[in-house]
DRENDO-1510 file (C-alpha; in Angstrom, 1 decimal, always signed):
<recs>
REC; n; res; u; v; w
REC; 1; UNK; +141.0; +139.3; +131.1 .
REC; 2; UNK; +141.9; +136.1; +132.8 .
REC; 3; UNK; +142.3; +134.3; +129.5 .
REC; 4; UNK; +144.6; +137.1; +128.1 .
REC; 5; UNK; +146.7; +137.0; +131.3 .
REC; 6; UNK; +147.1; +133.2; +130.9 .
REC; 7; UNK; +148.2; +133.5; +127.3 .
REC; 8; UNK; +150.7; +136.3; +128.1 .
REC; 9; UNK; +152.1; +134.5; +131.1 .
REC; 10; UNK; +152.5; +131.2; +129.2 .
REC; 11; UNK; +154.4; +133.0; +126.4 .
REC; 12; UNK; +156.5; +135.2; +128.7 .
REC; 13; UNK; +157.5; +132.3; +130.9 .
REC; 14; UNK; +159.6; +130.8; +128.1 .
REC; 15; UNK; +161.6; +134.0; +127.4 .
REC; 16; UNK; +161.9; +135.7; +130.8 .
REC; 17; UNK; +164.7; +133.5; +132.2 .
REC; 18; UNK; +166.2; +136.2; +134.4 .
REC; 19; UNK; +166.3; +135.5; +138.1 .
REC; 20; UNK; +164.2; +138.7; +138.6 .
REC; 21; UNK; +161.2; +136.7; +137.1 .
REC; 22; UNK; +161.8; +133.5; +139.0 .
REC; 23; UNK; +159.6; +132.6; +141.9 .
REC; 24; UNK; +162.6; +131.1; +143.7 .
REC; 25; UNK; +164.3; +134.5; +143.9 .
REC; 26; UNK; +161.4; +136.1; +145.7 .
REC; 27; UNK; +160.8; +133.0; +147.9 .
REC; 28; UNK; +164.4; +133.0; +149.2 .
REC; 29; UNK; +164.3; +136.7; +150.1 .
REC; 30; UNK; +160.9; +136.3; +151.8 .
REC; 31; UNK; +162.1; +133.2; +153.7 .
REC; 32; UNK; +165.2; +134.9; +155.0 .
REC; 33; UNK; +163.1; +137.9; +156.2 .
REC; 34; UNK; +160.6; +135.6; +157.9 .
REC; 35; UNK; +163.3; +133.4; +159.4 .
REC; 36; UNK; +164.9; +136.5; +161.2 .
REC; 37; UNK; +161.7; +136.8; +163.3 .
REC; 38; UNK; +162.7; +133.5; +165.0 .
REC; 39; UNK; +159.2; +132.9; +166.4 .
REC; 40; UNK; +159.2; +129.0; +166.2 .
REC; 41; UNK; +159.6; +127.5; +169.6 .
REC; 42; UNK; +157.3; +124.5; +169.5 .
REC; 43; UNK; +155.4; +122.3; +167.1 .
REC; 44; UNK; +152.2; +124.3; +167.6 .
REC; 45; UNK; +154.0; +127.5; +166.9 .
REC; 46; UNK; +155.8; +125.9; +163.9 .
REC; 47; UNK; +152.4; +125.0; +162.3 .
REC; 48; UNK; +151.0; +128.5; +163.0 .
REC; 49; UNK; +154.2; +130.1; +161.6 .
REC; 50; UNK; +154.0; +128.0; +158.4 .
REC; 51; UNK; +150.3; +129.1; +158.0 .
REC; 52; UNK; +151.3; +132.7; +158.5 .
REC; 53; UNK; +154.2; +132.4; +156.1 .
REC; 54; UNK; +152.0; +131.1; +153.4 .
REC; 55; UNK; +148.9; +133.2; +154.0 .
REC; 56; UNK; +150.5; +136.6; +154.6 .
REC; 57; UNK; +151.6; +137.3; +151.0 .
REC; 58; UNK; +148.5; +135.7; +149.7 .
REC; 59; UNK; +146.2; +137.9; +151.7 .
REC; 60; UNK; +148.4; +141.0; +151.0 .
REC; 61; UNK; +148.2; +140.4; +147.2 .
REC; 62; UNK; +144.4; +139.8; +147.5 .
REC; 63; UNK; +144.0; +143.0; +149.4 .
REC; 64; UNK; +146.1; +145.1; +147.0 .
REC; 65; UNK; +144.2; +143.7; +144.0 .
REC; 66; UNK; +140.9; +144.6; +145.7 .
REC; 67; UNK; +142.2; +148.2; +146.2 .
REC; 68; UNK; +143.0; +148.6; +142.5 .
REC; 69; UNK; +140.1; +150.3; +140.8 .
REC; 70; UNK; +141.7; +150.6; +137.4 .
REC; 71; UNK; +141.1; +147.5; +135.4 .
REC; 72; UNK; +144.3; +148.0; +133.4 .
REC; 73; UNK; +146.5; +148.1; +136.6 .
REC; 74; UNK; +144.6; +145.0; +137.9 .
REC; 75; UNK; +145.3; +143.2; +134.7 .
REC; 76; UNK; +149.0; +144.1; +134.7 .
REC; 77; UNK; +149.5; +143.2; +138.4 .
REC; 78; UNK; +147.7; +139.9; +138.0 .
REC; 79; UNK; +149.7; +139.0; +134.9 .
REC; 80; UNK; +153.0; +139.8; +136.5 .
REC; 81; UNK; +152.2; +137.7; +139.5 .
REC; 82; UNK; +151.1; +134.8; +137.3 .
REC; 83; UNK; +154.4; +135.0; +135.3 .
REC; 84; UNK; +156.4; +134.7; +138.5 .
REC; 85; UNK; +154.3; +131.8; +139.7 .
REC; 86; UNK; +154.8; +130.0; +136.4 .
REC; 87; UNK; +158.5; +130.2; +136.3 .
REC; 88; UNK; +160.4; +126.9; +136.2 .
REC; 89; UNK; +163.6; +127.6; +134.3 .
REC; 90; UNK; +165.6; +125.2; +136.4 .
REC; 91; UNK; +163.3; +122.3; +135.4 .
REC; 92; UNK; +163.7; +123.1; +131.7 .
REC; 93; UNK; +167.5; +123.3; +132.2 .
REC; 94; UNK; +167.5; +119.9; +133.9 .
REC; 95; UNK; +165.5; +118.4; +131.1 .
REC; 96; UNK; +167.9; +119.7; +128.5 .
REC; 97; UNK; +170.9; +118.4; +130.5 .
REC; 98; UNK; +169.3; +115.0; +130.8 .
REC; 99; UNK; +168.7; +114.8; +127.0 .
REC; 100; UNK; +172.2; +116.0; +126.1 .
REC; 101; UNK; +173.8; +113.4; +128.4 .
REC; 102; UNK; +171.5; +110.7; +127.1 .
REC; 103; UNK; +172.3; +111.5; +123.4 .
REC; 104; UNK; +176.0; +111.5; +124.2 .
REC; 105; UNK; +175.6; +108.0; +125.8 .
REC; 106; UNK; +176.6; +109.4; +129.2 .
REC; 107; UNK; +174.2; +107.3; +131.2 .
REC; 108; UNK; +175.9; +108.2; +134.5 .
REC; 109; UNK; +175.2; +111.9; +134.0 .
REC; 110; UNK; +171.7; +111.3; +132.8 .
REC; 111; UNK; +171.0; +109.1; +135.9 .
REC; 112; UNK; +172.5; +111.8; +138.1 .
REC; 113; UNK; +170.1; +114.4; +136.6 .
REC; 114; UNK; +167.2; +112.0; +137.2 .
REC; 115; UNK; +168.1; +111.5; +140.9 .
REC; 116; UNK; +168.7; +115.1; +141.5 .
REC; 117; UNK; +165.3; +116.0; +140.1 .
REC; 118; UNK; +163.6; +113.4; +142.3 .
REC; 119; UNK; +165.4; +114.8; +145.4 .
REC; 120; UNK; +164.8; +118.5; +144.5 .
REC; 121; UNK; +161.1; +118.0; +143.9 .
REC; 122; UNK; +160.6; +115.5; +146.8 .
REC; 123; UNK; +159.1; +112.8; +144.6 .
REC; 124; UNK; +158.8; +109.0; +145.0 .
REC; 125; UNK; +160.8; +106.8; +142.7 .
REC; 126; UNK; +159.5; +107.2; +139.1 .
REC; 127; UNK; +160.8; +107.5; +135.6 .
REC; 128; UNK; +162.1; +110.7; +134.2 .
REC; 129; UNK; +159.1; +111.0; +131.8 .
REC; 130; UNK; +156.7; +110.5; +134.7 .
REC; 131; UNK; +158.5; +113.3; +136.6 .
REC; 132; UNK; +157.9; +115.6; +133.7 .
REC; 133; UNK; +154.3; +114.7; +133.6 .
REC; 134; UNK; +153.8; +115.6; +137.3 .
REC; 135; UNK; +155.8; +118.8; +137.2 .
REC; 136; UNK; +153.9; +119.9; +134.1 .
REC; 137; UNK; +150.8; +119.6; +136.2 .
REC; 138; UNK; +152.3; +121.3; +139.3 .
REC; 139; UNK; +154.0; +124.3; +137.6 .
REC; 140; UNK; +151.5; +125.0; +134.8 .
REC; 141; UNK; +148.1; +123.3; +134.9 .
REC; 142; UNK; +147.4; +123.5; +138.6 .
REC; 143; UNK; +148.5; +127.1; +138.7 .
REC; 144; UNK; +146.2; +127.8; +135.7 .
REC; 145; UNK; +143.3; +126.3; +137.5 .
REC; 146; UNK; +143.9; +128.2; +140.8 .
REC; 147; UNK; +144.3; +131.4; +138.8 .
REC; 148; UNK; +141.0; +131.2; +136.9 .
REC; 149; UNK; +139.1; +130.0; +140.0 .
REC; 150; UNK; +140.6; +132.0; +142.8 .
REC; 151; UNK; +142.5; +134.7; +141.0 .
REC; 152; UNK; +146.2; +135.7; +141.2 .
REC; 153; UNK; +146.2; +135.2; +145.0 .
REC; 154; UNK; +145.0; +131.7; +144.5 .
REC; 155; UNK; +147.9; +130.9; +142.1 .
REC; 156; UNK; +150.3; +132.4; +144.6 .
REC; 157; UNK; +148.9; +130.3; +147.4 .
REC; 158; UNK; +149.4; +127.1; +145.5 .
REC; 159; UNK; +152.9; +127.9; +144.4 .
REC; 160; UNK; +153.9; +128.9; +147.9 .
REC; 161; UNK; +152.5; +125.7; +149.4 .
REC; 162; UNK; +154.2; +123.5; +146.9 .
REC; 163; UNK; +157.5; +125.3; +147.5 .
REC; 164; UNK; +157.2; +125.0; +151.3 .
REC; 165; UNK; +156.6; +121.3; +151.0 .
REC; 166; UNK; +159.5; +120.8; +148.5 .
REC; 167; UNK; +162.0; +122.8; +150.5 .
REC; 168; UNK; +160.9; +121.2; +153.8 .
REC; 169; UNK; +161.5; +117.8; +152.4 .
REC; 170; UNK; +165.0; +118.8; +151.1 .
REC; 171; UNK; +165.9; +119.9; +154.7 .
REC; 172; UNK; +166.0; +116.3; +155.8 .
REC; 173; UNK; +168.9; +114.0; +154.8 .
REC; 174; UNK; +168.7; +110.2; +154.5 .
REC; 175; UNK; +169.0; +109.8; +158.2 .
REC; 176; UNK; +166.2; +112.2; +159.0 .
REC; 177; UNK; +168.4; +115.0; +160.3 .
REC; 178; UNK; +168.1; +118.6; +159.4 .
REC; 179; UNK; +170.7; +119.9; +157.0 .
REC; 180; UNK; +172.9; +122.6; +158.4 .
REC; 181; UNK; +172.4; +121.6; +162.0 .
REC; 182; UNK; +175.5; +119.4; +162.5 .
REC; 183; UNK; +176.6; +119.1; +166.0 .
REC; 184; UNK; +179.3; +121.5; +167.1 .
REC; 185; UNK; +181.7; +120.2; +169.7 .
REC; 186; UNK; +183.1; +122.4; +172.5 .
REC; 187; UNK; +186.5; +123.7; +171.4 .
REC; 188; UNK; +189.1; +124.9; +173.8 .
REC; 189; UNK; +190.9; +128.2; +173.4 .
REC; 190; UNK; +194.7; +128.5; +173.3 .
REC; 191; UNK; +194.8; +129.8; +176.8 .
REC; 192; UNK; +192.8; +126.9; +178.1 .
REC; 193; UNK; +195.2; +124.4; +176.5 .
REC; 194; UNK; +198.2; +126.2; +178.1 .
REC; 195; UNK; +196.6; +126.0; +181.5 .
REC; 196; UNK; +195.9; +122.3; +181.1 .
REC; 197; UNK; +199.5; +121.7; +180.1 .
REC; 198; UNK; +200.7; +123.4; +183.3 .
REC; 199; UNK; +198.6; +121.3; +185.6 .
REC; 200; UNK; +200.0; +118.3; +187.4 .
REC; 201; UNK; +199.1; +114.8; +186.2 .
REC; 202; UNK; +196.4; +114.4; +188.8 .
REC; 203; UNK; +195.0; +117.8; +188.2 .
REC; 204; UNK; +195.2; +117.2; +184.4 .
REC; 205; UNK; +193.1; +114.0; +184.8 .
REC; 206; UNK; +190.5; +115.8; +186.9 .
REC; 207; UNK; +190.4; +118.7; +184.4 .
REC; 208; UNK; +190.1; +116.3; +181.5 .
REC; 209; UNK; +187.3; +114.5; +183.2 .
REC; 210; UNK; +185.5; +117.7; +183.9 .
REC; 211; UNK; +185.9; +118.8; +180.2 .
REC; 212; UNK; +184.6; +115.5; +179.0 .
REC; 213; UNK; +181.6; +115.8; +181.3 .
REC; 214; UNK; +180.9; +119.3; +180.0 .
REC; 215; UNK; +181.2; +118.0; +176.5 .
REC; 216; UNK; +178.8; +115.3; +177.2 .
REC; 217; UNK; +176.4; +117.7; +178.8 .
REC; 218; UNK; +176.7; +120.2; +175.9 .
REC; 219; UNK; +176.3; +117.4; +173.4 .
REC; 220; UNK; +173.2; +116.1; +175.2 .
REC; 221; UNK; +171.6; +119.5; +175.2 .
REC; 222; UNK; +172.4; +119.9; +171.5 .
REC; 223; UNK; +170.8; +116.5; +170.8 .
REC; 224; UNK; +167.7; +117.5; +172.7 .
REC; 225; UNK; +167.5; +120.8; +170.9 .
REC; 226; UNK; +168.1; +119.1; +167.5 .
REC; 227; UNK; +165.4; +116.5; +168.3 .
REC; 228; UNK; +163.0; +119.3; +169.1 .
REC; 229; UNK; +163.8; +121.1; +165.8 .
REC; 230; UNK; +163.3; +117.8; +163.9 .
REC; 231; UNK; +160.0; +117.2; +165.6 .
REC; 232; UNK; +158.8; +120.8; +164.9 .
REC; 233; UNK; +160.0; +120.6; +161.2 .
REC; 234; UNK; +158.6; +117.1; +160.7 .
REC; 235; UNK; +155.2; +118.1; +162.2 .
REC; 236; UNK; +155.0; +121.1; +159.9 .
REC; 237; UNK; +156.1; +119.0; +157.0 .
REC; 238; UNK; +153.4; +116.4; +157.6 .
REC; 239; UNK; +150.7; +119.1; +158.0 .
REC; 240; UNK; +151.7; +120.9; +154.8 .
REC; 241; UNK; +152.1; +117.7; +152.8 .
REC; 242; UNK; +148.6; +116.5; +153.9 .
REC; 243; UNK; +147.1; +119.8; +153.0 .
REC; 244; UNK; +148.7; +119.7; +149.5 .
REC; 245; UNK; +147.7; +116.1; +149.1 .
REC; 246; UNK; +144.0; +116.9; +149.5 .
REC; 247; UNK; +144.2; +120.1; +147.4 .
REC; 248; UNK; +145.7; +118.0; +144.5 .
REC; 249; UNK; +143.4; +115.0; +145.0 .
REC; 250; UNK; +140.4; +116.1; +142.9 .
REC; 251; UNK; +142.2; +118.3; +140.2 .
REC; 252; UNK; +144.6; +115.5; +139.5 .
REC; 253; UNK; +141.7; +113.1; +138.6 .
REC; 254; UNK; +140.1; +115.7; +136.4 .
REC; 255; UNK; +143.4; +116.5; +134.6 .
REC; 256; UNK; +144.0; +112.8; +134.1 .
REC; 257; UNK; +140.8; +112.7; +132.0 .
REC; 258; UNK; +142.4; +115.3; +129.8 .
REC; 259; UNK; +145.4; +113.0; +129.3 .
REC; 260; UNK; +143.0; +110.2; +128.4 .
REC; 261; UNK; +141.2; +112.4; +125.9 .
REC; 262; UNK; +144.4; +113.5; +124.0 .
REC; 263; UNK; +145.9; +110.0; +124.3 .
REC; 264; UNK; +144.8; +106.4; +124.3 .
REC; 265; UNK; +141.5; +106.7; +126.2 .
REC; 266; UNK; +140.4; +103.0; +126.3 .
REC; 267; UNK; +143.8; +101.9; +127.4 .
REC; 268; UNK; +144.1; +104.4; +130.3 .
REC; 269; UNK; +140.4; +104.2; +131.5 .
REC; 270; UNK; +140.9; +101.0; +133.5 .
REC; 271; UNK; +143.8; +102.5; +135.4 .
REC; 272; UNK; +141.8; +105.7; +136.0 .
REC; 273; UNK; +138.7; +103.8; +137.3 .
REC; 274; UNK; +140.8; +101.4; +139.4 .
REC; 275; UNK; +142.4; +104.3; +141.4 .
REC; 276; UNK; +139.9; +107.1; +141.3 .
REC; 277; UNK; +138.7; +106.6; +144.9 .
REC; 278; UNK; +142.1; +105.5; +146.2 .
REC; 279; UNK; +142.9; +108.0; +149.0 .
REC; 280; UNK; +146.3; +106.4; +149.8 .
REC; 281; UNK; +147.8; +106.7; +146.3 .
REC; 282; UNK; +149.9; +109.9; +145.9 .
REC; 283; UNK; +148.5; +112.4; +143.3 .
REC; 284; UNK; +151.8; +112.2; +141.5 .
REC; 285; UNK; +151.6; +108.4; +141.2 .
REC; 286; UNK; +148.0; +108.5; +140.0 .
REC; 287; UNK; +148.6; +111.1; +137.3 .
REC; 288; UNK; +151.8; +109.5; +136.1 .
REC; 289; UNK; +150.2; +106.1; +135.8 .
REC; 290; UNK; +147.2; +107.3; +133.8 .
REC; 291; UNK; +149.4; +109.5; +131.6 .
REC; 292; UNK; +151.8; +106.6; +130.8 .
REC; 293; UNK; +148.8; +104.4; +129.9 .
REC; 294; UNK; +147.4; +107.2; +127.7 .
REC; 295; UNK; +150.5; +107.2; +125.5 .
REC; 296; UNK; +150.5; +104.2; +123.1 .
REC; 297; UNK; +154.2; +103.6; +122.4 .
REC; 298; UNK; +156.8; +100.9; +122.4 .
REC; 299; UNK; +160.0; +102.1; +124.0 .
REC; 300; UNK; +163.4; +100.4; +123.7 .
REC; 301; UNK; +164.7; +99.8; +127.2 .
REC; 302; UNK; +168.2; +101.0; +126.2 .
REC; 303; UNK; +166.8; +104.3; +124.9 .
REC; 304; UNK; +166.3; +106.6; +127.9 .
REC; 305; UNK; +165.2; +109.6; +125.7 .
REC; 306; UNK; +162.1; +108.1; +124.0 .
REC; 307; UNK; +159.9; +107.9; +127.1 .
REC; 308; UNK; +160.5; +111.5; +128.3 .
REC; 309; UNK; +160.2; +113.0; +124.8 .
REC; 310; UNK; +156.9; +111.1; +124.1 .
REC; 311; UNK; +155.4; +112.0; +127.5 .
REC; 312; UNK; +156.4; +115.7; +127.2 .
REC; 313; UNK; +154.5; +115.9; +123.9 .
REC; 314; UNK; +151.6; +114.3; +125.6 .
REC; 315; UNK; +151.8; +116.8; +128.4 .
REC; 316; UNK; +151.9; +119.7; +125.9 .
REC; 317; UNK; +148.7; +118.4; +124.2 .
REC; 318; UNK; +147.0; +118.1; +127.6 .
REC; 319; UNK; +148.1; +121.7; +128.5 .
REC; 320; UNK; +146.6; +123.0; +125.3 .
REC; 321; UNK; +143.4; +121.0; +126.0 .
REC; 322; UNK; +143.1; +122.5; +129.5 .
REC; 323; UNK; +143.7; +126.0; +128.0 .
REC; 324; UNK; +141.0; +125.4; +125.4 .
REC; 325; UNK; +138.5; +124.3; +128.0 .
REC; 326; UNK; +139.3; +127.3; +130.2 .
REC; 327; UNK; +138.9; +129.6; +127.3 .
REC; 328; UNK; +135.5; +128.1; +126.4 .
REC; 329; UNK; +134.4; +128.4; +130.1 .
REC; 330; UNK; +135.5; +132.0; +130.3 .
REC; 331; UNK; +134.0; +133.1; +126.9 .
REC; 332; UNK; +130.7; +131.4; +127.9 .
REC; 333; UNK; +130.6; +133.2; +131.2 .
REC; 334; UNK; +131.0; +130.1; +133.4 .
REC; 335; UNK; +134.3; +131.5; +134.7 .
REC; 336; UNK; +135.1; +135.2; +135.0 .
</recs>
């Protein structure tokens, strides 16, 4: 049943582009509901709240699936959940916009799409083709692995964790401040202004001094509160990022072997062996390096479409290889 669910979900994902089928739609509604609880007061509570935020729907879905006795209903529910977890219409749209801009010779628009994708997915500096290699793993291959090993709840857990990390990274601007938390100065009402105008010059100076002091006090309190929010958010971000790093560490190295098998094995093997035990290299960097070495191509530096197109084809071959291996394991009884 797992194999059939995978096949249906992979096919349906390409055609179900409505927001109803997108993971982002459900995530935003769930986040708004959870945010209304306003339970985060400290870094410790922030970490606990993040864990509850991720685990609550995972445990709920696992509980509901265990309650279902009908195998057909179990199959339908698991498949629908998998389709939602697979959804990445925005990524496909960005890829098309990038190619269209590149074919038109509009390098400025193509570079803008490239930078926006890096920021949206919280990735280190890498080429557009390398980004597609990594996101193919994150939105398809990794979810497939979690689904066949841990079930639909496992796929939901991985997608929730990756989304939390990506959105948390987006919440910080270049200066490390949280978006949407700009300082609000103390504004005076019309009546207050009229009273100040009627004061004598000395009284006006005293009042102005008092107002400035209140402004400074209010601003200082806001700075402290903002700093606390940043510390809480940064602490949660670091914990979630580290958790995701170790979750991806082993699967990335296994999937990299798949890229080598469908590509240039002897060329990519030294890169794989050199970094296999490196616990400091990001999984995205490891996979993109091995994948790039697995594709034997000569690319014109002025042609920004060749590399992503070639690496996308490599990623598709790897996805088919992973699906084939999973099918063999399921049919032989190794996986259920």
